MDAnalysis code that builds the backbone (N, CA, C; Angstrom):
import MDAnalysis as mda
import numpy as np

u = mda.Universe.empty(300, n_residues=100, atom_resindex=np.repeat(np.arange(100), 3), trajectory=True)
u.add_TopologyAttr("name", ["N", "CA", "C"] * 100)
u.add_TopologyAttr("resid", np.arange(1, 101))
u.add_TopologyAttr("resname", ["UNK", "UNK", "UNK", "UNK", "UNK", "UNK", "UNK", "UNK", "UNK", "UNK", "UNK", "UNK", "UNK", "UNK", "UNK", "UNK", "UNK", "UNK", "UNK", "UNK", "UNK", "UNK", "UNK", "UNK", "UNK", "UNK", "UNK", "UNK", "UNK", "UNK", "UNK", "UNK", "UNK", "UNK", "UNK", "UNK", "UNK", "UNK", "UNK", "UNK", "UNK", "UNK", "UNK", "UNK", "UNK", "UNK", "UNK", "UNK", "UNK", "UNK", "UNK", "UNK", "UNK", "UNK", "UNK", "UNK", "UNK", "UNK", "UNK", "UNK", "UNK", "UNK", "UNK", "UNK", "UNK", "UNK", "UNK", "UNK", "UNK", "UNK", "UNK", "UNK", "UNK", "UNK", "UNK", "UNK", "UNK", "UNK", "UNK", "UNK", "UNK", "UNK", "UNK", "UNK", "UNK", "UNK", "UNK", "UNK", "UNK", "UNK", "UNK", "UNK", "UNK", "UNK", "UNK", "UNK", "UNK", "UNK", "UNK", "UNK"])
u.atoms.positions = np.array([
    [0.773, 8.898, 31.621],
    [1.760, 8.698, 32.658],
    [2.860, 9.744, 32.478],
    [3.231, 10.387, 33.569],
    [4.317, 11.361, 33.512],
    [5.446, 10.888, 34.408],
    [6.607, 11.399, 34.130],
    [7.747, 11.012, 34.967],
    [8.387, 12.259, 35.542],
    [8.901, 12.119, 36.733],
    [9.576, 13.221, 37.399],
    [11.072, 13.109, 37.197],
    [11.799, 14.044, 37.747],
    [13.253, 13.992, 37.613],
    [13.823, 12.798, 38.364],
    [14.848, 12.226, 37.796],
    [15.496, 11.077, 38.436],
    [16.276, 11.548, 39.659],
    [16.255, 10.743, 40.693],
    [16.990, 11.056, 41.915],
    [18.122, 10.048, 42.047],
    [19.338, 10.531, 41.863],
    [20.500, 9.650, 42.013],
    [20.931, 9.666, 43.472],
    [21.155, 8.503, 44.012],
    [21.576, 8.403, 45.402],
    [23.078, 8.686, 45.487],
    [23.466, 9.494, 46.446],
    [24.878, 9.832, 46.629],
    [25.656, 8.625, 47.117],
    [26.908, 8.564, 46.707],
    [27.829, 7.535, 47.171],
    [28.992, 8.244, 47.854],
    [29.230, 7.871, 49.095],
    [30.238, 8.574, 49.897],
    [31.293, 7.582, 50.358],
    [32.548, 7.889, 50.100],
    [33.675, 7.115, 50.625],
    [33.901, 7.632, 52.047],
    [33.549, 6.830, 53.042],
    [33.505, 7.326, 54.419],
    [34.875, 7.654, 54.997],
    [35.889, 6.888, 54.653],
    [37.205, 7.114, 55.272],
    [37.899, 8.367, 54.752],
    [37.359, 8.986, 53.717],
    [37.916, 10.253, 53.244],
    [36.978, 11.424, 53.538],
    [35.939, 11.173, 54.355],
    [34.939, 12.193, 54.674],
    [34.766, 12.276, 56.186],
    [34.684, 13.498, 56.701],
    [34.467, 13.658, 58.137],
    [33.058, 13.200, 58.521],
    [32.930, 12.706, 59.750],
    [31.650, 12.193, 60.238],
    [30.546, 13.249, 60.133],
    [30.845, 14.474, 60.485],
    [29.819, 15.531, 60.413],
    [29.335, 15.742, 58.981],
    [30.215, 15.593, 57.991],
    [29.819, 15.742, 56.588],
    [28.980, 14.555, 56.121],
    [29.298, 13.361, 56.596],
    [28.502, 12.168, 56.272],
    [27.090, 12.340, 56.810],
    [26.989, 12.725, 58.072],
    [25.676, 12.905, 58.698],
    [24.899, 14.050, 58.053],
    [25.585, 15.126, 57.687],
    [24.926, 16.258, 57.021],
    [24.368, 15.833, 55.658],
    [25.116, 15.025, 54.917],
    [24.634, 14.543, 53.619],
    [23.390, 13.679, 53.801],
    [23.380, 12.828, 54.823],
    [22.197, 12.010, 55.088],
    [20.994, 12.877, 55.436],
    [21.192, 13.885, 56.264],
    [20.089, 14.784, 56.632],
    [19.592, 15.542, 55.398],
    [20.500, 16.042, 54.595],
    [20.154, 16.835, 53.411],
    [19.449, 16.000, 52.339],
    [19.956, 14.778, 52.093],
    [19.451, 13.977, 50.980],
    [18.511, 12.847, 51.397],
    [18.479, 12.526, 52.689],
    [17.597, 11.472, 53.170],
    [18.223, 10.095, 53.153],
    [19.101, 9.835, 52.189],
    [19.742, 8.532, 52.070],
    [21.036, 8.661, 51.282],
    [21.921, 7.694, 51.461],
    [23.169, 7.650, 50.704],
    [23.753, 6.253, 50.795],
    [24.577, 5.922, 49.828],
    [25.364, 4.690, 49.879],
    [26.695, 5.061, 50.517],
    [26.998, 4.450, 51.667],
    [28.263, 4.712, 52.354],
    [29.186, 3.537, 52.097],
    [30.433, 3.855, 51.707],
    [31.382, 2.821, 51.308],
    [32.703, 3.025, 52.030],
    [33.337, 1.911, 52.404],
    [34.702, 1.934, 52.908],
    [35.344, 0.592, 52.596],
    [36.637, 0.488, 52.806],
    [37.360, -0.740, 52.522],
    [37.625, -1.483, 53.827],
    [37.374, -2.789, 53.823],
    [37.604, -3.599, 55.020],
    [39.106, -3.760, 55.258],
    [39.450, -4.278, 56.428],
    [40.855, -4.526, 56.747],
    [41.485, -5.536, 55.792],
    [40.661, -6.365, 55.180],
    [41.144, -7.355, 54.207],
    [41.219, -6.785, 52.796],
    [40.846, -5.509, 52.640],
    [40.919, -4.865, 51.333],
    [39.672, -5.016, 50.476],
    [38.582, -5.517, 51.061],
    [37.347, -5.696, 50.312],
    [36.422, -4.493, 50.489],
    [35.698, -4.104, 49.440],
    [34.767, -2.980, 49.575],
    [33.553, -3.382, 50.414],
    [33.171, -2.505, 51.319],
    [31.974, -2.699, 52.135],
    [31.081, -1.491, 51.887],
    [29.833, -1.735, 51.522],
    [28.924, -0.623, 51.277],
    [27.496, -1.040, 51.594],
    [26.679, -0.036, 51.919],
    [25.269, -0.275, 52.198],
    [24.539, 1.054, 52.091],
    [23.225, 0.974, 52.089],
    [22.373, 2.169, 52.059],
    [22.088, 2.580, 53.499],
    [22.263, 3.856, 53.769],
    [21.985, 4.417, 55.090],
    [21.006, 5.566, 54.920],
    [20.241, 5.856, 55.965],
    [19.160, 6.840, 55.882],
    [19.255, 7.857, 57.020],
    [18.539, 8.951, 56.867],
    [18.532, 9.987, 57.904],
    [17.478, 9.723, 58.973],
    [16.498, 8.884, 58.654],
    [15.407, 8.588, 59.580],
    [14.927, 7.162, 59.358],
    [14.557, 6.486, 60.428],
    [14.036, 5.119, 60.291],
    [12.726, 5.092, 59.508],
    [12.056, 6.234, 59.366],
    [10.834, 6.305, 58.561],
    [11.113, 6.039, 57.085],
    [12.367, 6.167, 56.669],
    [12.740, 5.944, 55.270],
    [13.105, 4.492, 54.970],
    [13.034, 3.631, 55.969],
    [13.321, 2.211, 55.748],
    [12.124, 1.560, 55.067],
    [12.369, 0.818, 53.998],
    [11.260, 0.244, 53.233],
    [10.663, -1.006, 53.867],
    [9.410, -1.239, 53.537],
    [8.708, -2.475, 53.821],
    [8.967, -3.155, 55.141],
    [9.570, -4.312, 55.073],
    [9.734, -5.180, 56.221],
    [11.050, -4.949, 56.963],
    [11.635, -3.768, 56.827],
    [12.895, -3.472, 57.501],
    [12.665, -2.451, 58.604],
    [13.612, -2.399, 59.536],
    [13.535, -1.415, 60.610],
    [14.845, -0.632, 60.662],
    [14.778, 0.566, 61.176],
    [15.981, 1.378, 61.345],
    [16.738, 0.955, 62.586],
    [18.040, 0.811, 62.450],
    [18.901, 0.472, 63.576],
    [20.131, 1.373, 63.541],
    [20.640, 1.713, 64.717],
    [21.873, 2.489, 64.774],
    [23.023, 1.613, 64.304],
    [23.903, 2.202, 63.529],
    [25.093, 1.509, 63.031],
    [26.237, 2.516, 63.068],
    [27.432, 2.048, 62.821],
    [28.557, 2.972, 62.736],
    [29.433, 2.588, 61.557],
    [30.019, 3.599, 60.950],
    [30.953, 3.418, 59.839],
    [32.217, 4.196, 60.172],
    [33.360, 3.758, 59.649],
    [34.577, 4.531, 59.879],
    [34.541, 5.813, 59.043],
    [34.995, 6.893, 59.632],
    [35.074, 8.175, 58.927],
    [36.509, 8.672, 59.000],
    [36.783, 9.762, 58.314],
    [38.145, 10.296, 58.321],
    [38.596, 10.684, 59.719],
    [37.666, 11.183, 60.536],
    [38.032, 11.703, 61.849],
    [37.655, 10.802, 63.024],
    [37.016, 9.645, 62.757],
    [36.643, 8.726, 63.831],
    [36.460, 7.314, 63.274],
    [36.633, 6.327, 64.108],
    [36.401, 4.943, 63.678],
    [34.936, 4.536, 63.805],
    [34.107, 5.372, 64.435],
    [32.711, 5.008, 64.678],
    [31.791, 6.211, 64.488],
    [31.449, 6.496, 63.242],
    [30.491, 7.558, 62.926],
    [29.094, 6.946, 62.992],
    [28.232, 7.494, 63.833],
    [26.907, 6.915, 64.090],
    [25.915, 7.311, 62.994],
    [25.340, 6.286, 62.341],
    [24.387, 6.465, 61.246],
    [23.237, 5.471, 61.426],
    [22.242, 5.526, 60.542],
    [21.093, 4.619, 60.617],
    [21.082, 3.710, 59.391],
    [21.015, 2.406, 59.635],
    [20.883, 1.407, 58.571],
    [19.493, 0.794, 58.653],
    [19.018, 0.240, 57.553],
    [17.742, -0.465, 57.540],
    [18.037, -1.959, 57.651],
    [17.461, -2.609, 58.661],
    [17.760, -4.002, 58.972],
    [16.550, -4.888, 58.686],
    [16.752, -5.921, 57.893],
    [15.672, -6.850, 57.562],
    [15.606, -8.020, 58.521],
    [16.450, -8.056, 59.525],
    [16.528, -9.210, 60.422],
    [15.729, -9.046, 61.707],
    [14.613, -8.357, 61.642],
    [13.767, -8.202, 62.831],
    [13.082, -9.523, 63.153],
    [12.927, -9.781, 64.424],
    [12.264, -11.009, 64.856],
    [10.788, -10.968, 64.472],
    [10.266, -12.079, 63.991],
    [8.867, -12.138, 63.565],
    [7.887, -11.974, 64.716],
    [8.290, -12.298, 65.944],
    [7.353, -12.187, 67.058],
    [7.404, -10.822, 67.747],
    [8.225, -9.892, 67.235],
    [8.227, -8.537, 67.779],
    [6.926, -7.832, 67.418],
    [6.482, -6.974, 68.286],
    [5.284, -6.202, 67.971],
    [5.639, -5.082, 67.012],
    [4.637, -4.506, 66.399],
    [4.849, -3.428, 65.435],
    [5.620, -2.269, 66.058],
    [5.245, -1.868, 67.253],
    [5.877, -0.701, 67.860],
    [7.300, -0.987, 68.328],
    [7.577, -2.199, 68.761],
    [8.942, -2.528, 69.185],
    [9.876, -2.650, 67.990],
    [9.373, -3.081, 66.833],
    [10.228, -3.282, 65.674],
    [10.422, -2.013, 64.857],
    [9.680, -0.985, 65.150],
    [9.776, 0.243, 64.374],
    [10.079, 1.456, 65.257],
    [11.234, 1.466, 65.906],
    [11.572, 2.647, 66.702],
    [11.847, 3.830, 65.778],
    [11.487, 5.007, 66.223],
    [11.757, 6.209, 65.437],
    [13.178, 6.679, 65.736],
    [14.037, 6.538, 64.767],
    [15.417, 7.015, 64.879],
    [15.591, 8.136, 63.868],
    [16.372, 9.147, 64.237],
    [16.587, 10.270, 63.346],
    [17.961, 10.877, 63.611],
    [18.669, 11.184, 62.525],
    [19.958, 11.862, 62.658],
    [19.698, 13.360, 62.739],
    [20.275, 13.987, 63.722],
    [20.199, 15.439, 63.853],
    [21.596, 16.006, 63.819],
    [21.725, 17.214, 63.464],
    [23.046, 17.855, 63.379],
    [23.564, 18.194, 64.744],
])
């Protein structure tokens, strides 16, 4: 058994980063943990991807938005596990992709 180099996932504080830089990091690295602080002062974070093809197993890619330094709604892709069980394969797996 051989092992390859470890891949550390980037962590980005969204409110101190411009939306274009957040999206560029997702395109470059494929995935990242995006973090910001809620209005109540609590940390909010999740894994976001550059393409819905990178969503694992029983999840689907959905458009989401995070606050960025230059906008309150930077459009990114999250993986959602809450797909309806009666959805067909093609309806539950739309191809979403971030482009520059």
